Every structure is written in C-alpha cells, then in structure tokens.
C-alpha positions in Angstrom: -263.1 -67.7 215.0 -263.4 -65.3 218.1 -260.7 -64.6 220.5 -262.4 -66.8 223.3 -262.7 -69.6 220.8 -258.9 -69.2 220.0 -257.6 -68.9 223.5 -258.7 -72.3 224.2 -256.6 -73.8 221.7 -253.2 -75.3 222.8 -250.1 -73.5 222.1 -247.0 -75.5 220.8 -243.7 -74.0 221.7 -240.6 -75.6 221.0 -237.8 -75.9 223.8 -235.8 -72.7 224.3 -232.7 -74.4 222.7 -234.8 -75.1 219.6 -236.2 -71.6 219.6 -232.7 -70.1 219.7 -231.8 -72.3 216.7 -234.5 -71.3 214.7 -233.9 -67.7 215.4 -230.2 -68.2 214.6 -230.9 -69.9 211.4 -233.4 -67.4 210.4 -230.9 -64.4 211.1 -228.3 -66.2 209.0 -230.6 -66.9 206.0 -232.0 -63.0 206.2 -228.5 -61.8 206.3 -227.6 -63.7 203.2 -230.5 -62.5 201.4 -229.9 -59.0 202.5 -226.4 -59.4 201.0 -227.8 -60.5 197.7 -230.2 -57.8 197.6 -227.4 -55.3 198.3 -225.3 -56.9 195.5 -228.2 -56.7 192.9 -228.6 -53.0 193.8 -224.9 -52.5 193.1 -225.4 -54.2 189.8 -228.6 -52.2 189.0 -226.4 -49.0 189.7 -223.8 -50.2 187.2 -226.5 -51.0 184.6 -227.9 -47.6 185.0 -224.4 -46.0 184.4 -223.8 -48.1 181.5 -227.1 -47.3 180.0 -226.3 -43.5 180.4 -222.9 -44.0 178.9 -224.4 -45.7 175.8 -227.3 -42.9 175.4 -224.3 -40.1 175.7 -222.1 -42.0 173.2 -224.9 -42.4 170.9 -226.0 -38.8 171.2 -222.6 -37.3 170.9 -220.7 -39.7 168.7 -223.4 -41.4 166.6 -224.2 -44.7 166.0 -221.4 -45.3 163.6 -218.1 -45.9 165.5 -216.2 -45.6 162.1 -217.8 -42.3 161.2 -215.3 -39.4 160.5 -215.0 -36.9 163.5 -214.5 -33.1 163.7 -213.9 -30.9 166.8 -217.2 -29.7 168.1 -215.6 -26.4 169.6 -217.5 -27.3 172.9 -214.9 -28.2 175.8 -217.2 -30.7 177.4 -218.5 -32.3 174.2 -215.1 -33.0 172.5 -215.4 -34.6 168.9 -218.7 -35.0 167.0 -219.4 -36.7 163.6 -218.9 -34.6 160.7 -222.5 -34.7 159.2 -223.7 -33.0 162.6 -224.0 -29.3 162.7 -224.1 -27.3 166.0 -226.8 -24.5 166.1 -228.1 -22.5 168.9 -231.8 -23.4 170.1 -233.1 -19.9 170.1 
C-alpha cells in the first residue's frame, strides 16, 4: 500500500475525553509495570548478593558446616577448615 492509497482511508479518532481517558489509563498501567520491573531488579540484586555470599562461604568455610575450624592467620579471611592449607601462589 502506498501513501497515496493510505491517505484516502478514513481515520477514526475517539472524542478528546476518551483520548484523555485512554492516555490516563495507559500512563497508570505503565507506571505499575515500571514499579514491578524495579521491584524485580531489586530482587535480582539481592539474589546476586546471596549467590556471592554462598560462593564465598563455600570457598572459605567449605561445604561441611560442622567441619572443625582453625584460624587462617589472615585477618579478612578469619577461620578456615582444618583440612585446608594456606600456601603462596608463587
């Protein structure tokens, strides 16, 4: 369809009051959707923090929560399972 054909078609426009009501409804609904998206983004951030905490705990404390622990000698690391040895990489 060419523009010359399309411009001959009648255009249906609701009355201004109905246009305003439609725009208001759409604004309200899109605001609700935006709020839900923001809430989901917060949940995703919390889940990423939880994921990092679980990884950190598994790496530093091991998988057995009842494993005997010893001081690592590293301030930020704290305790570590007895069966793990600290050694320099180089």
